Short mmCIF file of the C-alpha atoms (twelve columns), coordinates in Angstrom:
data_MODEL
# 
_entry.id   MODEL 
# 
loop_
_atom_site.group_PDB 
_atom_site.id 
_atom_site.type_symbol 
_atom_site.label_atom_id 
_atom_site.label_alt_id 
_atom_site.label_comp_id 
_atom_site.label_asym_id 
_atom_site.label_seq_id 
_atom_site.Cartn_x 
_atom_site.Cartn_y 
_atom_site.Cartn_z 
_atom_site.pdbx_PDB_model_num 
ATOM 1   C CA . MET A 1   44.320  116.117 51.048  1 
ATOM 2   C CA . MET A 2   46.954  113.516 51.911  1 
ATOM 3   C CA . ARG A 3   48.952  114.561 48.891  1 
ATOM 4   C CA . ALA A 4   48.888  118.200 49.979  1 
ATOM 5   C CA . MET A 5   50.024  117.204 53.466  1 
ATOM 6   C CA . ASN A 6   52.933  115.182 52.075  1 
ATOM 7   C CA . SER A 7   54.014  118.055 49.872  1 
ATOM 8   C CA . ARG A 8   53.906  120.411 52.837  1 
ATOM 9   C CA . ILE A 9   56.034  118.091 54.909  1 
ATOM 10  C CA . ALA A 10  58.452  117.605 52.037  1 
ATOM 11  C CA . ALA A 11  58.682  121.348 51.512  1 
ATOM 12  C CA . LEU A 12  59.245  121.945 55.202  1 
ATOM 13  C CA . LEU A 13  61.943  119.294 55.364  1 
ATOM 14  C CA . ALA A 14  63.611  120.750 52.308  1 
ATOM 15  C CA . CYS A 15  63.585  124.163 53.944  1 
ATOM 16  C CA . LEU A 16  65.046  122.765 57.075  1 
ATOM 17  C CA . LEU A 17  67.788  120.980 55.167  1 
ATOM 18  C CA . PHE A 18  68.681  124.137 53.277  1 
ATOM 19  C CA . SER A 19  68.763  126.114 56.459  1 
ATOM 20  C CA . ALA A 20  70.914  123.612 58.319  1 
ATOM 21  C CA . SER A 21  74.056  125.516 57.485  1 
ATOM 22  C CA . ALA A 22  72.871  128.724 59.166  1 
ATOM 23  C CA . GLY A 23  72.145  129.439 62.816  1 
ATOM 24  C CA . ALA A 24  68.737  131.017 62.089  1 
ATOM 25  C CA . GLU A 25  66.740  131.100 58.912  1 
ATOM 26  C CA . THR A 26  63.688  132.995 57.731  1 
ATOM 27  C CA . ILE A 27  60.983  130.631 56.539  1 
ATOM 28  C CA . TYR A 28  58.232  131.847 54.193  1 
ATOM 29  C CA . LYS A 29  54.810  130.230 54.030  1 
ATOM 30  C CA . TYR A 30  53.078  130.644 50.641  1 
ATOM 31  C CA . ARG A 31  49.741  129.669 49.116  1 
ATOM 32  C CA . HIS A 32  49.451  128.695 45.472  1 
ATOM 33  C CA . ALA A 33  46.430  129.765 43.404  1 
ATOM 34  C CA . ASP A 34  45.070  126.205 43.636  1 
ATOM 35  C CA . GLY A 35  45.208  126.345 47.493  1 
ATOM 36  C CA . ARG A 36  48.363  124.347 48.126  1 
ATOM 37  C CA . THR A 37  50.653  125.609 50.876  1 
ATOM 38  C CA . VAL A 38  54.378  125.779 50.242  1 
ATOM 39  C CA . TYR A 39  57.249  126.617 52.592  1 
ATOM 40  C CA . SER A 40  60.473  128.146 51.334  1 
ATOM 41  C CA . ASN A 41  63.541  129.859 52.634  1 
ATOM 42  C CA . ARG A 42  63.466  132.429 49.770  1 
ATOM 43  C CA . LEU A 43  60.999  134.875 48.441  1 
ATOM 44  C CA . GLU A 44  58.814  133.358 45.686  1 
ATOM 45  C CA . PRO A 45  57.302  135.888 43.282  1 
ATOM 46  C CA . GLY A 46  53.714  135.289 42.202  1 
ATOM 47  C CA . LEU A 47  52.681  133.336 45.325  1 
ATOM 48  C CA . GLU A 48  50.548  134.631 48.173  1 
ATOM 49  C CA . LEU A 49  52.713  135.144 51.288  1 
ATOM 50  C CA . ILE A 50  50.800  133.895 54.325  1 
ATOM 51  C CA . GLU A 51  53.399  134.322 57.067  1 
ATOM 52  C CA . THR A 52  57.119  134.373 57.844  1 
ATOM 53  C CA . PHE A 53  58.907  133.078 60.874  1 
ATOM 54  C CA . GLU A 54  62.412  132.661 62.095  1 
ATOM 55  C CA . TYR A 55  63.538  129.120 62.491  1 
ATOM 56  C CA . ARG A 56  66.434  128.705 64.891  1 
ATOM 57  C CA . ILE A 57  68.451  125.639 64.321  1 
ATOM 58  C CA . PRO A 58  68.929  123.979 67.673  1 
ATOM 59  C CA . ALA A 59  72.417  123.361 68.863  1 
ATOM 60  C CA . PRO A 60  73.463  119.884 67.991  1 
ATOM 61  C CA . ALA A 61  72.542  117.458 70.692  1 
ATOM 62  C CA . ALA A 62  75.414  116.691 72.944  1 
ATOM 63  C CA . LYS A 63  77.271  114.106 71.032  1 
ATOM 64  C CA . ALA A 64  78.644  111.180 72.813  1 
ATOM 65  C CA . LYS A 65  81.948  112.136 74.278  1 
ATOM 66  C CA . SER A 66  84.878  111.634 72.058  1 
ATOM 67  C CA . LYS A 67  86.915  108.572 72.670  1 
ATOM 68  C CA . ALA A 68  89.742  110.692 74.093  1 
ATOM 69  C CA . ALA A 69  87.400  112.516 76.479  1 
ATOM 70  C CA . PHE A 70  85.835  109.235 77.529  1 
ATOM 71  C CA . GLN A 71  89.286  107.727 78.140  1 
ATOM 72  C CA . SER A 72  90.256  110.846 80.089  1 
ATOM 73  C CA . ASP A 73  87.220  110.378 82.338  1 
ATOM 74  C CA . ILE A 74  88.126  106.735 82.881  1 
ATOM 75  C CA . ASP A 75  91.718  107.683 83.680  1 
ATOM 76  C CA . GLY A 76  90.545  110.367 86.113  1 
ATOM 77  C CA . GLU A 77  88.242  107.950 87.884  1 
ATOM 78  C CA . ALA A 78  91.047  105.395 88.053  1 
ATOM 79  C CA . ARG A 79  93.367  107.988 89.630  1 
ATOM 80  C CA . ILE A 80  90.707  108.928 92.175  1 
ATOM 81  C CA . LYS A 81  90.081  105.277 93.015  1 
ATOM 82  C CA . LYS A 82  93.818  104.662 93.353  1 
ATOM 83  C CA . GLN A 83  94.159  107.665 95.688  1 
ATOM 84  C CA . LEU A 84  91.212  106.549 97.809  1 
ATOM 85  C CA . ASP A 85  92.563  102.994 97.984  1 
ATOM 86  C CA . ALA A 86  95.985  104.288 99.044  1 
ATOM 87  C CA . LEU A 87  94.364  106.525 101.661 1 
ATOM 88  C CA . GLN A 88  92.311  103.613 103.004 1 
ATOM 89  C CA . ALA A 89  95.395  101.377 103.136 1 
ATOM 90  C CA . ALA A 90  97.337  104.114 104.969 1 
ATOM 91  C CA . TRP A 91  94.512  104.545 107.479 1 
ATOM 92  C CA . THR A 92  94.333  100.787 108.029 1 
ATOM 93  C CA . GLU A 93  98.088  100.794 108.698 1 
ATOM 94  C CA . VAL A 94  97.653  103.660 111.209 1 
ATOM 95  C CA . GLN A 95  94.982  101.651 113.027 1 
ATOM 96  C CA . ASP A 96  97.102  98.469  112.996 1 
ATOM 97  C CA . ALA A 97  100.176 100.366 114.209 1 
ATOM 98  C CA . THR A 98  98.141  101.985 117.001 1 
ATOM 99  C CA . ARG A 99  96.926  98.582  118.172 1 
ATOM 100 C CA . ALA A 100 100.460 97.162  117.938 1 
ATOM 101 C CA . LEU A 101 101.831 100.037 120.056 1 
ATOM 102 C CA . ALA A 102 99.113  99.536  122.676 1 
ATOM 103 C CA . ALA A 103 99.912  95.810  122.814 1 
ATOM 104 C CA . ALA A 104 103.672 96.476  123.120 1 
ATOM 105 C CA . GLU A 105 103.098 98.984  125.913 1 
ATOM 106 C CA . GLU A 106 100.826 96.498  127.717 1 
ATOM 107 C CA . ARG A 107 103.480 93.766  127.392 1 
ATOM 108 C CA . GLN A 108 106.040 96.170  128.812 1 
ATOM 109 C CA . ARG A 109 103.812 97.053  131.801 1 
ATOM 110 C CA . ALA A 110 103.043 93.393  132.450 1 
ATOM 111 C CA . GLY A 111 106.707 92.418  132.154 1 
ATOM 112 C CA . GLN A 112 108.048 94.887  134.700 1 
ATOM 113 C CA . GLU A 113 107.542 92.503  137.611 1 
ATOM 114 C CA . PRO A 114 110.585 90.270  137.990 1 
ATOM 115 C CA . GLN A 115 109.945 86.649  137.294 1 
ATOM 116 C CA . ALA A 116 111.246 83.821  139.440 1 
ATOM 117 C CA . GLY A 117 115.025 83.851  139.520 1 
ATOM 118 C CA . GLU A 118 115.412 87.320  137.964 1 
ATOM 119 C CA . GLN A 119 115.954 89.189  141.219 1 
ATOM 120 C CA . ALA A 120 119.167 87.905  142.710 1 
ATOM 121 C CA . GLY A 121 121.036 88.641  145.852 1 
ATOM 122 C CA . VAL A 122 124.523 87.332  146.473 1 
ATOM 123 C CA . ALA A 123 125.225 85.808  149.864 1 
ATOM 124 C CA . SER A 124 128.591 84.790  151.198 1 
ATOM 125 C CA . GLY A 125 129.164 81.673  153.173 1 
ATOM 126 C CA . ILE A 126 129.029 83.656  156.445 1 
ATOM 127 C CA . ALA A 127 125.679 84.120  158.156 1 
ATOM 128 C CA . PRO A 128 124.883 87.451  159.820 1 
ATOM 129 C CA . ALA A 129 125.327 87.776  163.574 1 
ATOM 130 C CA . GLU A 130 121.550 87.971  164.075 1 
ATOM 131 C CA . ALA A 131 121.226 84.536  162.493 1 
ATOM 132 C CA . GLY A 132 123.957 83.109  164.674 1 
ATOM 133 C CA . GLY A 133 126.897 83.809  162.431 1 
ATOM 134 C CA . VAL A 134 130.122 85.617  163.126 1 
ATOM 135 C CA . PRO A 135 129.985 89.380  162.633 1 
ATOM 136 C CA . SER A 136 131.928 90.698  159.705 1 
ATOM 137 C CA . THR A 137 134.993 92.826  160.301 1 
ATOM 138 C CA . SER A 138 134.230 95.279  157.505 1 
ATOM 139 C CA . SER A 139 131.791 98.117  157.902 1 
ATOM 140 C CA . PRO A 140 128.443 97.785  156.145 1 
ATOM 141 C CA . ALA A 141 129.207 100.892 154.042 1 
ATOM 142 C CA . VAL A 142 132.187 99.154  152.473 1 
ATOM 143 C CA . GLY A 143 130.500 95.875  151.972 1 
ATOM 144 C CA . GLY A 144 129.192 93.007  153.868 1 
ATOM 145 C CA . ALA A 145 127.748 89.618  153.601 1 
ATOM 146 C CA . MET A 146 124.915 90.785  151.245 1 
ATOM 147 C CA . SER A 147 126.835 93.395  149.271 1 
ATOM 148 C CA . GLY A 148 127.160 93.149  145.526 1 
ATOM 149 C CA . ARG A 149 124.027 92.395  143.494 1 
ATOM 150 C CA . ARG A 150 121.653 92.289  146.434 1 
ATOM 151 C CA . GLY A 151 118.216 93.483  145.166 1 
ATOM 152 C CA . ARG A 152 119.512 94.279  141.736 1 
ATOM 153 C CA . PRO A 153 117.940 92.772  138.654 1 
ATOM 154 C CA . SER A 154 119.600 89.835  137.034 1 
ATOM 155 C CA . PRO A 155 121.048 90.030  133.519 1 
ATOM 156 C CA . GLU A 156 118.062 87.980  132.292 1 
ATOM 157 C CA . TYR A 157 115.620 90.567  133.671 1 
ATOM 158 C CA . VAL A 158 117.598 93.442  132.135 1 
ATOM 159 C CA . ALA A 159 117.679 91.669  128.757 1 
ATOM 160 C CA . ARG A 160 113.940 90.977  128.909 1 
ATOM 161 C CA . MET A 161 113.159 94.606  129.794 1 
ATOM 162 C CA . GLU A 162 115.411 95.864  127.002 1 
ATOM 163 C CA . ALA A 163 113.607 93.593  124.560 1 
ATOM 164 C CA . LEU A 164 110.224 94.900  125.733 1 
ATOM 165 C CA . GLU A 165 111.419 98.519  125.429 1 
ATOM 166 C CA . ALA A 166 112.753 97.794  121.957 1 
ATOM 167 C CA . GLY A 167 109.327 96.401  121.031 1 
ATOM 168 C CA . VAL A 168 107.669 99.627  122.180 1 
ATOM 169 C CA . ARG A 169 110.202 101.756 120.255 1 
ATOM 170 C CA . THR A 170 109.627 99.678  117.106 1 
ATOM 171 C CA . ALA A 171 105.838 99.987  117.479 1 
ATOM 172 C CA . ARG A 172 106.130 103.774 117.979 1 
ATOM 173 C CA . ALA A 173 108.333 104.108 114.912 1 
ATOM 174 C CA . ARG A 174 105.815 102.083 112.875 1 
ATOM 175 C CA . LEU A 175 102.984 104.337 114.039 1 
ATOM 176 C CA . ASP A 176 104.981 107.492 113.271 1 
ATOM 177 C CA . THR A 177 105.738 106.235 109.758 1 
ATOM 178 C CA . ALA A 178 102.094 105.266 109.188 1 
ATOM 179 C CA . LEU A 179 100.861 108.672 110.353 1 
ATOM 180 C CA . ARG A 180 103.348 110.512 108.134 1 
ATOM 181 C CA . LYS A 181 102.255 108.496 105.094 1 
ATOM 182 C CA . TYR A 182 98.564  109.000 105.866 1 
ATOM 183 C CA . ASN A 183 99.023  112.766 106.309 1 
ATOM 184 C CA . GLN A 184 100.971 113.030 103.037 1 
ATOM 185 C CA . LEU A 185 98.145  111.310 101.173 1 
ATOM 186 C CA . ARG A 186 95.483  113.589 102.649 1 
# 
């Protein structure tokens, strides 16, 4: 019994090996006069044909990707990661530039009040008549004791304000550049 089973398996495997070159193969199941069963891929004269069936050879299992395809996948993933990293870095720069602009604008608002000594008025040696001084001979429209820089900002104040405005312009330019780069990457 075991011997008959082994021969059947061997015959079946042989049939399968012979049929490996074709997409589908007709398999014949025969019985010998002594009762043994034999499988073949060809007609065998003198044997009792029990049944036939089509054996379809399955498509080869998906082989592991070729080395080139595998490397291509790795390269593609690396490009995607590089793009995402660049996009994240650009977004981080946009956020940093936005905070820097807000800080520069806040410094500018806080710095608009003149500090001590930055608002200067020029007084002559003559006191006004209301304070007991001698009235001036010139009309107030032409000038007077407090003409000149009275109520005008000092050069220090102007320089400080220009520096604060320059800081805001620089921060805005940084933000504009960061936004352009981020939008190009998207």
